[in-house]
mmCIF file of the N, C-alpha and C atoms, coordinates in Angstrom:
data_MODEL
# 
_entry.id   MODEL 
# 
loop_
_atom_site.group_PDB 
_atom_site.id 
_atom_site.type_symbol 
_atom_site.label_atom_id 
_atom_site.label_alt_id 
_atom_site.label_comp_id 
_atom_site.label_asym_id 
_atom_site.label_entity_id 
_atom_site.label_seq_id 
_atom_site.pdbx_PDB_ins_code 
_atom_site.Cartn_x 
_atom_site.Cartn_y 
_atom_site.Cartn_z 
_atom_site.occupancy 
_atom_site.B_iso_or_equiv 
_atom_site.pdbx_formal_charge 
_atom_site.auth_seq_id 
_atom_site.auth_comp_id 
_atom_site.auth_asym_id 
_atom_site.auth_atom_id 
_atom_site.pdbx_PDB_model_num 
ATOM 1   N N  . MET A 1 1  ? -3.319  21.904  -8.880  1.00 0.00 ? 1  MET A N  1 
ATOM 2   C CA . MET A 1 1  ? -3.448  20.465  -8.938  1.00 0.00 ? 1  MET A CA 1 
ATOM 3   C C  . MET A 1 1  ? -3.050  19.827  -7.619  1.00 0.00 ? 1  MET A C  1 
ATOM 4   N N  . TYR A 1 2  ? -2.016  20.375  -6.981  1.00 0.00 ? 2  TYR A N  1 
ATOM 5   C CA . TYR A 1 2  ? -1.587  19.860  -5.682  1.00 0.00 ? 2  TYR A CA 1 
ATOM 6   C C  . TYR A 1 2  ? -2.690  20.022  -4.643  1.00 0.00 ? 2  TYR A C  1 
ATOM 7   N N  . ALA A 1 3  ? -3.375  21.143  -4.682  1.00 0.00 ? 3  ALA A N  1 
ATOM 8   C CA . ALA A 1 3  ? -4.451  21.389  -3.712  1.00 0.00 ? 3  ALA A CA 1 
ATOM 9   C C  . ALA A 1 3  ? -5.605  20.403  -3.904  1.00 0.00 ? 3  ALA A C  1 
ATOM 10  N N  . ILE A 1 4  ? -5.920  20.098  -5.142  1.00 0.00 ? 4  ILE A N  1 
ATOM 11  C CA . ILE A 1 4  ? -7.004  19.143  -5.419  1.00 0.00 ? 4  ILE A CA 1 
ATOM 12  C C  . ILE A 1 4  ? -6.611  17.747  -4.954  1.00 0.00 ? 4  ILE A C  1 
ATOM 13  N N  . ALA A 1 5  ? -5.378  17.355  -5.235  1.00 0.00 ? 5  ALA A N  1 
ATOM 14  C CA . ALA A 1 5  ? -4.914  16.036  -4.811  1.00 0.00 ? 5  ALA A CA 1 
ATOM 15  C C  . ALA A 1 5  ? -4.882  15.931  -3.292  1.00 0.00 ? 5  ALA A C  1 
ATOM 16  N N  . ARG A 1 6  ? -4.458  16.984  -2.625  1.00 0.00 ? 6  ARG A N  1 
ATOM 17  C CA . ARG A 1 6  ? -4.408  16.986  -1.154  1.00 0.00 ? 6  ARG A CA 1 
ATOM 18  C C  . ARG A 1 6  ? -5.814  16.898  -0.574  1.00 0.00 ? 6  ARG A C  1 
ATOM 19  N N  . LYS A 1 7  ? -6.754  17.634  -1.149  1.00 0.00 ? 7  LYS A N  1 
ATOM 20  C CA . LYS A 1 7  ? -8.134  17.597  -0.668  1.00 0.00 ? 7  LYS A CA 1 
ATOM 21  C C  . LYS A 1 7  ? -8.735  16.216  -0.846  1.00 0.00 ? 7  LYS A C  1 
ATOM 22  N N  . GLU A 1 8  ? -8.516  15.605  -2.002  1.00 0.00 ? 8  GLU A N  1 
ATOM 23  C CA . GLU A 1 8  ? -9.045  14.266  -2.246  1.00 0.00 ? 8  GLU A CA 1 
ATOM 24  C C  . GLU A 1 8  ? -8.388  13.238  -1.326  1.00 0.00 ? 8  GLU A C  1 
ATOM 25  N N  . PHE A 1 9  ? -7.100  13.396  -1.079  1.00 0.00 ? 9  PHE A N  1 
ATOM 26  C CA . PHE A 1 9  ? -6.392  12.472  -0.193  1.00 0.00 ? 9  PHE A CA 1 
ATOM 27  C C  . PHE A 1 9  ? -6.925  12.582  1.231   1.00 0.00 ? 9  PHE A C  1 
ATOM 28  N N  . LEU A 1 10 ? -7.184  13.780  1.709   1.00 0.00 ? 10 LEU A N  1 
ATOM 29  C CA . LEU A 1 10 ? -7.718  13.953  3.056   1.00 0.00 ? 10 LEU A CA 1 
ATOM 30  C C  . LEU A 1 10 ? -9.166  13.483  3.152   1.00 0.00 ? 10 LEU A C  1 
ATOM 31  N N  . ASN A 1 11 ? -9.945  13.672  2.106   1.00 0.00 ? 11 ASN A N  1 
ATOM 32  C CA . ASN A 1 11 ? -11.324 13.182  2.117   1.00 0.00 ? 11 ASN A CA 1 
ATOM 33  C C  . ASN A 1 11 ? -11.371 11.658  2.119   1.00 0.00 ? 11 ASN A C  1 
ATOM 34  N N  . MET A 1 12 ? -10.355 11.038  1.579   1.00 0.00 ? 12 MET A N  1 
ATOM 35  C CA . MET A 1 12 ? -10.316 9.589   1.532   1.00 0.00 ? 12 MET A CA 1 
ATOM 36  C C  . MET A 1 12 ? -10.207 8.991   2.932   1.00 0.00 ? 12 MET A C  1 
ATOM 37  N N  . PHE A 1 13 ? -9.584  9.703   3.864   1.00 0.00 ? 13 PHE A N  1 
ATOM 38  C CA . PHE A 1 13 ? -9.394  9.206   5.216   1.00 0.00 ? 13 PHE A CA 1 
ATOM 39  C C  . PHE A 1 13 ? -10.626 9.381   6.087   1.00 0.00 ? 13 PHE A C  1 
ATOM 40  N N  . ARG A 1 14 ? -11.676 9.951   5.584   1.00 0.00 ? 14 ARG A N  1 
ATOM 41  C CA . ARG A 1 14 ? -12.835 10.262  6.415   1.00 0.00 ? 14 ARG A CA 1 
ATOM 42  C C  . ARG A 1 14 ? -13.718 9.057   6.688   1.00 0.00 ? 14 ARG A C  1 
ATOM 43  N N  . SER A 1 15 ? -13.619 8.033   5.900   1.00 0.00 ? 15 SER A N  1 
ATOM 44  C CA . SER A 1 15 ? -14.478 6.875   6.132   1.00 0.00 ? 15 SER A CA 1 
ATOM 45  C C  . SER A 1 15 ? -13.644 5.688   6.617   1.00 0.00 ? 15 SER A C  1 
ATOM 46  N N  . PHE A 1 16 ? -14.279 4.836   7.382   1.00 0.00 ? 16 PHE A N  1 
ATOM 47  C CA . PHE A 1 16 ? -13.578 3.681   7.944   1.00 0.00 ? 16 PHE A CA 1 
ATOM 48  C C  . PHE A 1 16 ? -13.166 2.692   6.858   1.00 0.00 ? 16 PHE A C  1 
ATOM 49  N N  . ARG A 1 17 ? -14.008 2.540   5.855   1.00 0.00 ? 17 ARG A N  1 
ATOM 50  C CA . ARG A 1 17 ? -13.711 1.575   4.797   1.00 0.00 ? 17 ARG A CA 1 
ATOM 51  C C  . ARG A 1 17 ? -12.430 1.947   4.049   1.00 0.00 ? 17 ARG A C  1 
ATOM 52  N N  . SER A 1 18 ? -12.253 3.216   3.777   1.00 0.00 ? 18 SER A N  1 
ATOM 53  C CA . SER A 1 18 ? -11.042 3.620   3.064   1.00 0.00 ? 18 SER A CA 1 
ATOM 54  C C  . SER A 1 18 ? -9.804  3.420   3.929   1.00 0.00 ? 18 SER A C  1 
ATOM 55  N N  . ILE A 1 19 ? -9.922  3.648   5.230   1.00 0.00 ? 19 ILE A N  1 
ATOM 56  C CA . ILE A 1 19 ? -8.790  3.413   6.127   1.00 0.00 ? 19 ILE A CA 1 
ATOM 57  C C  . ILE A 1 19 ? -8.462  1.924   6.163   1.00 0.00 ? 19 ILE A C  1 
ATOM 58  N N  . ALA A 1 20 ? -9.493  1.088   6.173   1.00 0.00 ? 20 ALA A N  1 
ATOM 59  C CA . ALA A 1 20 ? -9.263  -0.356  6.171   1.00 0.00 ? 20 ALA A CA 1 
ATOM 60  C C  . ALA A 1 20 ? -8.574  -0.798  4.887   1.00 0.00 ? 20 ALA A C  1 
ATOM 61  N N  . VAL A 1 21 ? -8.948  -0.231  3.761   1.00 0.00 ? 21 VAL A N  1 
ATOM 62  C CA . VAL A 1 21 ? -8.319  -0.582  2.480   1.00 0.00 ? 21 VAL A CA 1 
ATOM 63  C C  . VAL A 1 21 ? -6.859  -0.144  2.472   1.00 0.00 ? 21 VAL A C  1 
ATOM 64  N N  . ILE A 1 22 ? -6.581  1.044   2.973   1.00 0.00 ? 22 ILE A N  1 
ATOM 65  C CA . ILE A 1 22 ? -5.201  1.533   3.024   1.00 0.00 ? 22 ILE A CA 1 
ATOM 66  C C  . ILE A 1 22 ? -4.355  0.644   3.937   1.00 0.00 ? 22 ILE A C  1 
ATOM 67  N N  . LEU A 1 23 ? -4.901  0.256   5.087   1.00 0.00 ? 23 LEU A N  1 
ATOM 68  C CA . LEU A 1 23 ? -4.171  -0.636  5.984   1.00 0.00 ? 23 LEU A CA 1 
ATOM 69  C C  . LEU A 1 23 ? -3.926  -1.997  5.339   1.00 0.00 ? 23 LEU A C  1 
ATOM 70  N N  . LEU A 1 24 ? -4.897  -2.474  4.601   1.00 0.00 ? 24 LEU A N  1 
ATOM 71  C CA . LEU A 1 24 ? -4.720  -3.745  3.901   1.00 0.00 ? 24 LEU A CA 1 
ATOM 72  C C  . LEU A 1 24 ? -3.578  -3.657  2.891   1.00 0.00 ? 24 LEU A C  1 
ATOM 73  N N  . PHE A 1 25 ? -3.538  -2.578  2.120   1.00 0.00 ? 25 PHE A N  1 
ATOM 74  C CA . PHE A 1 25 ? -2.454  -2.404  1.150   1.00 0.00 ? 25 PHE A CA 1 
ATOM 75  C C  . PHE A 1 25 ? -1.093  -2.311  1.830   1.00 0.00 ? 25 PHE A C  1 
ATOM 76  N N  . VAL A 1 26 ? -1.026  -1.625  2.966   1.00 0.00 ? 26 VAL A N  1 
ATOM 77  C CA . VAL A 1 26 ? 0.242   -1.500  3.693   1.00 0.00 ? 26 VAL A CA 1 
ATOM 78  C C  . VAL A 1 26 ? 0.688   -2.857  4.225   1.00 0.00 ? 26 VAL A C  1 
ATOM 79  N N  . ILE A 1 27 ? -0.233  -3.621  4.784   1.00 0.00 ? 27 ILE A N  1 
ATOM 80  C CA . ILE A 1 27 ? 0.112   -4.945  5.318   1.00 0.00 ? 27 ILE A CA 1 
ATOM 81  C C  . ILE A 1 27 ? 0.587   -5.872  4.204   1.00 0.00 ? 27 ILE A C  1 
ATOM 82  N N  . VAL A 1 28 ? -0.108  -5.844  3.071   1.00 0.00 ? 28 VAL A N  1 
ATOM 83  C CA . VAL A 1 28 ? 0.296   -6.689  1.939   1.00 0.00 ? 28 VAL A CA 1 
ATOM 84  C C  . VAL A 1 28 ? 1.666   -6.262  1.421   1.00 0.00 ? 28 VAL A C  1 
ATOM 85  N N  . ALA A 1 29 ? 1.919   -4.970  1.357   1.00 0.00 ? 29 ALA A N  1 
ATOM 86  C CA . ALA A 1 29 ? 3.215   -4.495  0.862   1.00 0.00 ? 29 ALA A CA 1 
ATOM 87  C C  . ALA A 1 29 ? 4.352   -4.925  1.780   1.00 0.00 ? 29 ALA A C  1 
ATOM 88  N N  . PHE A 1 30 ? 4.147   -4.804  3.088   1.00 0.00 ? 30 PHE A N  1 
ATOM 89  C CA . PHE A 1 30 ? 5.196   -5.219  4.017   1.00 0.00 ? 30 PHE A CA 1 
ATOM 90  C C  . PHE A 1 30 ? 5.411   -6.727  3.984   1.00 0.00 ? 30 PHE A C  1 
ATOM 91  N N  . SER A 1 31 ? 4.341   -7.491  3.885   1.00 0.00 ? 31 SER A N  1 
ATOM 92  C CA . SER A 1 31 ? 4.514   -8.939  3.845   1.00 0.00 ? 31 SER A CA 1 
ATOM 93  C C  . SER A 1 31 ? 5.199   -9.380  2.553   1.00 0.00 ? 31 SER A C  1 
ATOM 94  N N  . MET A 1 32 ? 4.843   -8.749  1.430   1.00 0.00 ? 32 MET A N  1 
ATOM 95  C CA . MET A 1 32 ? 5.502   -9.086  0.172   1.00 0.00 ? 32 MET A CA 1 
ATOM 96  C C  . MET A 1 32 ? 6.979   -8.700  0.192   1.00 0.00 ? 32 MET A C  1 
ATOM 97  N N  . SER A 1 33 ? 7.285   -7.557  0.785   1.00 0.00 ? 33 SER A N  1 
ATOM 98  C CA . SER A 1 33 ? 8.688   -7.140  0.828   1.00 0.00 ? 33 SER A CA 1 
ATOM 99  C C  . SER A 1 33 ? 9.514   -8.071  1.703   1.00 0.00 ? 33 SER A C  1 
ATOM 100 N N  . SER A 1 34 ? 8.942   -8.519  2.819   1.00 0.00 ? 34 SER A N  1 
ATOM 101 C CA . SER A 1 34 ? 9.694   -9.451  3.659   1.00 0.00 ? 34 SER A CA 1 
ATOM 102 C C  . SER A 1 34 ? 9.843   -10.806 2.982   1.00 0.00 ? 34 SER A C  1 
ATOM 103 N N  . PHE A 1 35 ? 8.834   -11.237 2.232   1.00 0.00 ? 35 PHE A N  1 
ATOM 104 C CA . PHE A 1 35 ? 8.930   -12.495 1.499   1.00 0.00 ? 35 PHE A CA 1 
ATOM 105 C C  . PHE A 1 35 ? 9.996   -12.421 0.421   1.00 0.00 ? 35 PHE A C  1 
ATOM 106 N N  . VAL A 1 36 ? 10.018  -11.335 -0.324  1.00 0.00 ? 36 VAL A N  1 
ATOM 107 C CA . VAL A 1 36 ? 11.012  -11.182 -1.385  1.00 0.00 ? 36 VAL A CA 1 
ATOM 108 C C  . VAL A 1 36 ? 12.408  -11.031 -0.803  1.00 0.00 ? 36 VAL A C  1 
ATOM 109 N N  . LYS A 1 37 ? 12.500  -10.381 0.349   1.00 0.00 ? 37 LYS A N  1 
ATOM 110 C CA . LYS A 1 37 ? 13.805  -10.226 0.985   1.00 0.00 ? 37 LYS A CA 1 
ATOM 111 C C  . LYS A 1 37 ? 14.357  -11.570 1.440   1.00 0.00 ? 37 LYS A C  1 
ATOM 112 N N  . SER A 1 38 ? 13.487  -12.453 1.899   1.00 0.00 ? 38 SER A N  1 
ATOM 113 C CA . SER A 1 38 ? 13.955  -13.760 2.352   1.00 0.00 ? 38 SER A CA 1 
ATOM 114 C C  . SER A 1 38 ? 14.132  -14.745 1.204   1.00 0.00 ? 38 SER A C  1 
ATOM 115 N N  . ASN A 1 39 ? 13.532  -14.483 0.045   1.00 0.00 ? 39 ASN A N  1 
ATOM 116 C CA . ASN A 1 39 ? 13.640  -15.369 -1.120  1.00 0.00 ? 39 ASN A CA 1 
ATOM 117 C C  . ASN A 1 39 ? 14.013  -14.579 -2.371  1.00 0.00 ? 39 ASN A C  1 
ATOM 118 N N  . PRO A 1 40 ? 15.200  -14.025 -2.445  1.00 0.00 ? 40 PRO A N  1 
ATOM 119 C CA . PRO A 1 40 ? 15.546  -13.195 -3.612  1.00 0.00 ? 40 PRO A CA 1 
ATOM 120 C C  . PRO A 1 40 ? 15.751  -14.003 -4.886  1.00 0.00 ? 40 PRO A C  1 
ATOM 121 N N  . ASP A 1 41 ? 16.022  -15.283 -4.775  1.00 0.00 ? 41 ASP A N  1 
ATOM 122 C CA . ASP A 1 41 ? 16.240  -16.076 -5.983  1.00 0.00 ? 41 ASP A CA 1 
ATOM 123 C C  . ASP A 1 41 ? 14.965  -16.308 -6.769  1.00 0.00 ? 41 ASP A C  1 
ATOM 124 N N  . LEU A 1 42 ? 13.794  -16.136 -6.158  1.00 0.00 ? 42 LEU A N  1 
ATOM 125 C CA . LEU A 1 42 ? 12.545  -16.316 -6.883  1.00 0.00 ? 42 LEU A CA 1 
ATOM 126 C C  . LEU A 1 42 ? 12.293  -15.214 -7.899  1.00 0.00 ? 42 LEU A C  1 
ATOM 127 N N  . LEU A 1 43 ? 12.908  -14.063 -7.705  1.00 0.00 ? 43 LEU A N  1 
ATOM 128 C CA . LEU A 1 43 ? 12.711  -12.955 -8.647  1.00 0.00 ? 43 LEU A CA 1 
ATOM 129 C C  . LEU A 1 43 ? 13.358  -13.239 -9.999  1.00 0.00 ? 43 LEU A C  1 
ATOM 130 N N  . PHE A 1 44 ? 14.479  -13.905 -9.993  1.00 0.00 ? 44 PHE A N  1 
ATOM 131 C CA . PHE A 1 44 ? 15.237  -14.101 -11.215 1.00 0.00 ? 44 PHE A CA 1 
ATOM 132 C C  . PHE A 1 44 ? 15.062  -15.496 -11.797 1.00 0.00 ? 44 PHE A C  1 
ATOM 133 N N  . LYS A 1 45 ? 14.068  -16.210 -11.333 1.00 0.00 ? 45 LYS A N  1 
ATOM 134 C CA . LYS A 1 45 ? 13.871  -17.578 -11.795 1.00 0.00 ? 45 LYS A CA 1 
ATOM 135 C C  . LYS A 1 45 ? 13.231  -17.634 -13.176 1.00 0.00 ? 45 LYS A C  1 
ATOM 136 N N  . PHE A 1 46 ? 12.482  -16.642 -13.553 1.00 0.00 ? 46 PHE A N  1 
ATOM 137 C CA . PHE A 1 46 ? 11.745  -16.661 -14.819 1.00 0.00 ? 46 PHE A CA 1 
ATOM 138 C C  . PHE A 1 46 ? 12.593  -16.186 -15.961 1.00 0.00 ? 46 PHE A C  1 
# 
């Protein structure tokens, strides 16, 4: 199972579109983490 997952993960990097999607997810994750770090009271407001 590890070999199949590794093969699929490496095949995912072969196209530009998939790299762009991965970069988009990384940028969104970092921006969300910095936003939550600067505004921790918004997490417990609900």
